[in-house]
Z-matrix of the N, CA and C atoms (Angstrom, degrees):
N
C 1 1.440
C 2 1.535 1 108.24
N 3 1.313 2 116.67 1 133.64
C 4 1.449 3 120.03 2 179.78
C 5 1.527 4 110.22 3 -75.74
N 6 1.321 5 114.84 4 166.63
C 7 1.463 6 119.67 5 -179.37
C 8 1.525 7 112.15 6 -62.14
N 9 1.337 8 116.84 7 -39.41
C 10 1.459 9 121.01 8 -178.93
C 11 1.522 10 109.96 9 -66.60
N 12 1.335 11 117.18 10 -44.53
C 13 1.462 12 120.91 11 179.28
C 14 1.519 13 110.84 12 -63.11
N 15 1.329 14 116.09 13 -42.60
C 16 1.467 15 120.51 14 179.42
C 17 1.524 16 110.46 15 -63.92
N 18 1.325 17 117.38 16 -39.73
C 19 1.459 18 121.38 17 179.45
C 20 1.531 19 110.97 18 -65.23
N 21 1.341 20 117.54 19 -39.49
C 22 1.460 21 121.16 20 178.38
C 23 1.515 22 110.39 21 -65.33
N 24 1.327 23 117.80 22 -42.83
C 25 1.461 24 121.72 23 179.21
C 26 1.521 25 110.37 24 -63.73
N 27 1.338 26 117.94 25 -43.40
C 28 1.466 27 121.05 26 178.68
C 29 1.516 28 110.85 27 -62.69
N 30 1.334 29 117.65 28 -39.84
C 31 1.461 30 121.04 29 179.31
C 32 1.521 31 110.50 30 -63.97
N 33 1.332 32 117.91 31 -43.06
C 34 1.458 33 120.97 32 178.73
C 35 1.515 34 111.38 33 -64.54
N 36 1.341 35 117.77 34 -40.46
C 37 1.454 36 120.93 35 179.27
C 38 1.524 37 110.71 36 -65.00
N 39 1.322 38 117.08 37 -39.70
C 40 1.456 39 120.53 38 179.16
C 41 1.522 40 111.35 39 -67.09
N 42 1.321 41 117.89 40 -35.67
C 43 1.460 42 121.44 41 -179.23
C 44 1.522 43 112.05 42 -68.96
N 45 1.317 44 116.93 43 -23.80
C 46 1.463 45 120.30 44 -175.97
C 47 1.518 46 111.55 45 -57.93
N 48 1.326 47 118.13 46 -45.68
C 49 1.464 48 120.36 47 178.59
C 50 1.526 49 111.17 48 -65.44
N 51 1.307 50 117.42 49 -31.69
C 52 1.462 51 120.74 50 175.66
C 53 1.520 52 111.51 51 -64.86
N 54 1.333 53 115.79 52 -42.71
C 55 1.468 54 119.86 53 176.28
C 56 1.524 55 110.89 54 -63.79
N 57 1.322 56 116.17 55 -43.24
C 58 1.469 57 120.20 56 -179.91
C 59 1.530 58 110.07 57 -61.44
N 60 1.331 59 116.91 58 -44.53
C 61 1.469 60 120.42 59 179.51
C 62 1.525 61 110.63 60 -62.40
N 63 1.328 62 117.30 61 -41.87
C 64 1.464 63 120.72 62 179.33
C 65 1.515 64 112.37 63 -63.89
N 66 1.325 65 117.21 64 -44.31
C 67 1.458 66 120.37 65 178.95
C 68 1.524 67 111.56 66 -68.73
N 69 1.336 68 117.16 67 -36.59
C 70 1.454 69 119.42 68 176.96
C 71 1.526 70 111.27 69 -65.40
N 72 1.323 71 116.92 70 -33.55
C 73 1.464 72 119.54 71 176.78
C 74 1.529 73 110.50 72 -63.32
N 75 1.326 74 117.55 73 -31.10
C 76 1.456 75 120.98 74 177.88
C 77 1.524 76 112.21 75 -77.84
N 78 1.334 77 116.74 76 -34.73
C 79 1.457 78 121.20 77 -174.47
C 80 1.526 79 112.09 78 -94.45
N 81 1.322 80 116.11 79 -48.36
C 82 1.470 81 121.55 80 -177.07
C 83 1.525 82 107.53 81 -143.57
N 84 1.319 83 116.22 82 90.45
C 85 1.461 84 122.39 83 -171.59
C 86 1.528 85 114.21 84 -53.93
N 87 1.336 86 120.71 85 -44.22
C 88 1.465 87 118.46 86 -179.75
C 89 1.528 88 113.37 87 -59.89
N 90 1.315 89 117.53 88 -37.59
C 91 1.462 90 120.23 89 178.58
C 92 1.529 91 110.42 90 -66.36
N 93 1.317 92 117.27 91 -40.23
C 94 1.461 93 120.91 92 178.97
C 95 1.509 94 112.92 93 -65.75
N 96 1.323 95 116.95 94 -40.42
C 97 1.464 96 119.52 95 -179.44
C 98 1.532 97 110.53 96 -72.18
N 99 1.321 98 117.75 97 -34.26
C 100 1.468 99 120.16 98 176.85
C 101 1.526 100 109.93 99 -64.55
N 102 1.329 101 117.32 100 -45.71
C 103 1.463 102 120.61 101 177.45
C 104 1.524 103 110.67 102 -60.88
N 105 1.317 104 117.30 103 -40.19
C 106 1.463 105 120.82 104 179.29
C 107 1.525 106 111.09 105 -63.37
N 108 1.336 107 116.94 106 -43.21
C 109 1.463 108 120.19 107 177.94
C 110 1.527 109 111.24 108 -63.98
N 111 1.318 110 117.59 109 -40.71
C 112 1.465 111 121.31 110 -176.77
C 113 1.520 112 111.22 111 -66.89
N 114 1.325 113 117.64 112 -44.01
C 115 1.466 114 120.35 113 -172.48
C 116 1.522 115 114.11 114 -91.58
N 117 1.323 116 118.77 115 -10.89
C 118 1.462 117 120.64 116 -174.48
C 119 1.524 118 113.00 117 -60.95
N 120 1.311 119 118.25 118 -38.32
C 121 1.462 120 121.04 119 -177.55
C 122 1.519 121 113.77 120 -68.12
N 123 1.325 122 117.74 121 -29.79
C 124 1.463 123 122.22 122 -177.32
C 125 1.520 124 112.83 123 -99.00
N 126 1.304 125 117.44 124 -2.79
C 127 1.468 126 121.43 125 -172.63
C 128 1.526 127 111.79 126 -82.01
N 129 1.327 128 114.34 127 160.65
C 130 1.457 129 121.17 128 173.52
C 131 1.534 130 108.38 129 -68.48
N 132 1.323 131 117.61 130 163.56
C 133 1.477 132 119.21 131 178.49
C 134 1.525 133 113.37 132 -56.57
N 135 1.328 134 117.21 133 -34.67
C 136 1.465 135 120.95 134 177.65
C 137 1.522 136 110.63 135 -61.75
N 138 1.307 137 116.95 136 -52.17
C 139 1.463 138 120.59 137 -179.05
C 140 1.521 139 111.83 138 -69.64
N 141 1.332 140 117.03 139 -35.18
C 142 1.465 141 119.68 140 179.52
C 143 1.528 142 110.86 141 -61.33
N 144 1.335 143 116.91 142 -36.77
C 145 1.474 144 119.13 143 178.05
C 146 1.525 145 110.78 144 -66.70
N 147 1.321 146 116.51 145 -37.57
C 148 1.470 147 120.00 146 177.97
C 149 1.526 148 111.23 147 -68.97
N 150 1.321 149 116.18 148 -41.42
C 151 1.469 150 119.34 149 178.37
C 152 1.528 151 110.87 150 -63.08
N 153 1.327 152 116.80 151 -44.21
C 154 1.467 153 119.87 152 178.33
C 155 1.526 154 110.85 153 -61.78
N 156 1.317 155 116.55 154 -39.50
C 157 1.462 156 122.19 155 178.46
C 158 1.529 157 110.64 156 -63.52
N 159 1.331 158 117.15 157 -44.14
C 160 1.461 159 121.08 158 179.86
C 161 1.525 160 111.67 159 -68.30
N 162 1.319 161 117.02 160 -38.91
C 163 1.468 162 120.79 161 177.66
C 164 1.530 163 109.54 162 -63.35
N 165 1.322 164 116.45 163 -45.24
C 166 1.461 165 120.10 164 177.18
C 167 1.520 166 112.16 165 -62.70
N 168 1.323 167 115.94 166 -38.30
C 169 1.467 168 120.48 167 177.70
C 170 1.521 169 110.61 168 -61.05
N 171 1.320 170 116.77 169 -43.33
C 172 1.461 171 120.58 170 -179.69
C 173 1.524 172 111.52 171 -61.78
N 174 1.345 173 116.76 172 -52.11
C 175 1.470 174 119.80 173 -175.10
C 176 1.521 175 111.88 174 -69.18
N 177 1.316 176 117.61 175 -39.70
C 178 1.468 177 120.06 176 177.97
C 179 1.531 178 110.34 177 -67.97
N 180 1.331 179 116.63 178 -38.22
C 181 1.456 180 120.39 179 176.73
C 182 1.513 181 111.85 180 -63.91
N 183 1.331 182 116.57 181 -39.29
C 184 1.462 183 120.48 182 176.68
C 185 1.528 184 111.11 183 -63.19
N 186 1.327 185 116.23 184 -41.42
C 187 1.456 186 120.64 185 176.89
C 188 1.536 187 110.64 186 -61.83
N 189 1.329 188 116.10 187 -45.12
C 190 1.470 189 120.01 188 178.84
C 191 1.522 190 111.72 189 -63.20
N 192 1.330 191 117.69 190 -35.82
C 193 1.460 192 120.34 191 178.63
C 194 1.526 193 111.66 192 -67.75
N 195 1.323 194 116.76 193 -38.54
C 196 1.467 195 120.02 194 176.94
C 197 1.526 196 109.79 195 -64.72
N 198 1.319 197 116.79 196 -44.17
C 199 1.464 198 120.34 197 178.09
C 200 1.530 199 110.09 198 -62.53
N 201 1.332 200 116.52 199 -40.85
C 202 1.463 201 120.38 200 177.88
C 203 1.520 202 111.23 201 -62.53
N 204 1.328 203 116.72 202 -39.94
C 205 1.472 204 120.30 203 179.21
C 206 1.525 205 110.71 204 -63.42
N 207 1.314 206 116.02 205 -40.86
C 208 1.465 207 119.56 206 178.44
C 209 1.528 208 110.36 207 -66.75
N 210 1.319 209 116.73 208 -40.55
C 211 1.471 210 120.81 209 -178.92
C 212 1.523 211 113.06 210 -74.30
N 213 1.316 212 117.73 211 -10.89
C 214 1.460 213 120.16 212 178.20
C 215 1.523 214 111.09 213 -61.42
N 216 1.317 215 116.69 214 -30.16
C 217 1.461 216 120.22 215 178.46
C 218 1.531 217 111.21 216 -65.69
N 219 1.310 218 117.19 217 -22.17
C 220 1.454 219 121.70 218 179.17
C 221 1.542 220 110.26 219 -101.64
N 222 1.315 221 116.50 220 3.13
C 223 1.463 222 125.57 221 179.60
C 224 1.525 223 114.34 222 71.39
N 225 1.302 224 118.41 223 -2.83
C 226 1.468 225 120.55 224 174.15
C 227 1.526 226 109.30 225 -80.41
N 228 1.324 227 116.54 226 -19.71
C 229 1.454 228 121.78 227 -177.45
C 230 1.512 229 113.92 228 -61.01
N 231 1.334 230 117.62 229 -31.06
C 232 1.463 231 120.20 230 178.53
C 233 1.523 232 110.90 231 -64.34
N 234 1.308 233 116.49 232 -40.64
C 235 1.464 234 120.93 233 176.15
C 236 1.529 235 109.50 234 -67.86
N 237 1.323 236 116.59 235 -39.97
C 238 1.457 237 120.75 236 179.35
C 239 1.530 238 111.29 237 -63.83
N 240 1.340 239 117.78 238 -37.95
C 241 1.470 240 120.87 239 175.29
C 242 1.528 241 110.41 240 -59.51
N 243 1.312 242 116.10 241 -45.73
C 244 1.458 243 121.15 242 -179.25
C 245 1.525 244 111.13 243 -62.40
N 246 1.328 245 116.52 244 -47.66
C 247 1.469 246 121.26 245 -179.91
C 248 1.528 247 110.48 246 -63.00
N 249 1.328 248 116.95 247 -41.46
C 250 1.463 249 120.91 248 179.00
C 251 1.527 250 110.70 249 -63.38
N 252 1.310 251 117.51 250 -40.67
C 253 1.468 252 121.30 251 179.59
C 254 1.526 253 111.21 252 -63.55
N 255 1.317 254 116.55 253 -44.61
C 256 1.470 255 120.70 254 178.45
C 257 1.528 256 110.20 255 -63.51
N 258 1.316 257 116.71 256 -43.86
C 259 1.469 258 121.93 257 178.91
C 260 1.524 259 110.45 258 -60.09
N 261 1.329 260 116.75 259 -45.98
C 262 1.462 261 121.90 260 -178.80
C 263 1.534 262 111.04 261 -63.02
N 264 1.325 263 116.61 262 -47.78
C 265 1.463 264 120.33 263 179.10
C 266 1.526 265 111.71 264 -61.43
N 267 1.321 266 116.71 265 -42.68
C 268 1.465 267 120.75 266 -179.20
C 269 1.528 268 111.05 267 -62.16
N 270 1.324 269 117.31 268 -41.23
C 271 1.462 270 119.88 269 179.86
C 272 1.521 271 111.97 270 -68.93
N 273 1.314 272 117.72 271 -40.14
C 274 1.466 273 120.24 272 178.17
C 275 1.529 274 110.93 273 -65.42
N 276 1.318 275 116.68 274 -43.11
C 277 1.465 276 120.62 275 179.11
C 278 1.522 277 110.62 276 -66.57
N 279 1.329 278 117.11 277 -39.76
C 280 1.466 279 120.34 278 177.95
C 281 1.522 280 110.29 279 -59.34
N 282 1.320 281 117.05 280 -43.10
C 283 1.453 282 120.37 281 179.66
C 284 1.523 283 111.11 282 -61.89
N 285 1.320 284 117.55 283 -43.14
C 286 1.465 285 121.04 284 179.26
C 287 1.530 286 111.82 285 -65.82
N 288 1.317 287 116.97 286 -40.73
C 289 1.468 288 120.35 287 -179.48
C 290 1.526 289 110.31 288 -67.18
N 291 1.319 290 117.20 289 -46.01
C 292 1.465 291 120.38 290 179.36
C 293 1.527 292 110.85 291 -63.67
N 294 1.317 293 117.47 292 -37.85
C 295 1.464 294 120.74 293 178.32
C 296 1.519 295 110.09 294 -65.04
N 297 1.311 296 117.15 295 -40.48
C 298 1.465 297 120.90 296 178.30
C 299 1.523 298 110.96 297 -62.67
N 300 1.325 299 116.66 298 -39.43
C 301 1.468 300 121.39 299 177.89
C 302 1.525 301 112.12 300 -71.38
N 303 1.334 302 116.48 301 -22.30
C 304 1.462 303 120.38 302 -175.77
C 305 1.512 304 112.73 303 89.15
N 306 1.330 305 117.38 304 17.66
C 307 1.459 306 122.66 305 179.86
C 308 1.523 307 110.12 306 -97.85
N 309 1.322 308 115.49 307 141.51
C 310 1.460 309 120.49 308 174.47
C 311 1.522 310 109.18 309 -81.41
N 312 1.314 311 116.09 310 158.08
C 313 1.465 312 120.88 311 173.79
C 314 1.527 313 106.10 312 -78.63
N 315 1.322 314 116.33 313 121.93
C 316 1.469 315 120.44 314 -173.94
C 317 1.528 316 112.32 315 -64.49
N 318 1.313 317 117.47 316 -46.56
C 319 1.461 318 121.40 317 179.88
C 320 1.533 319 109.21 318 -128.42
N 321 1.324 320 117.07 319 86.62
C 322 1.463 321 119.82 320 -176.69
C 323 1.534 322 114.35 321 -64.23
N 324 1.312 323 117.38 322 -19.96
C 325 1.466 324 119.95 323 -176.56
C 326 1.526 325 113.45 324 -91.05
N 327 1.326 326 117.98 325 5.53
C 328 1.455 327 120.53 326 -178.09
C 329 1.522 328 112.25 327 -68.09
N 330 1.313 329 116.51 328 151.35
C 331 1.470 330 121.82 329 178.80
C 332 1.521 331 110.82 330 -90.90
N 333 1.315 332 116.84 331 -18.27
C 334 1.465 333 120.06 332 179.90
C 335 1.520 334 109.39 333 -92.99
N 336 1.296 335 117.22 334 -151.35
C 337 1.463 336 121.15 335 -179.46
C 338 1.492 337 108.55 336 -85.80
């Protein structure tokens, strides 16, 4: 196997855990964030940016859900739940799309998209 072929295979193998973490964030968020925490230290800079982005998405989403729960008593919380869900899905999908393209997340600590 040539060096270029070996490098492509290694890159694809490394991306696999990134895809798994992204899909787990959509299906079972705690499992996805645990995988992200475990692999972030050993990951390439590309994957580390995605893991940091997913970890931030989880914790910020949890904060938004708590705020939404509190606001439910004022009936604005139902709208906040909806907005939080859309925000969470958009960030998880963005991470998967950027990972597929091979692009790093430029600012993983951002609160927006």
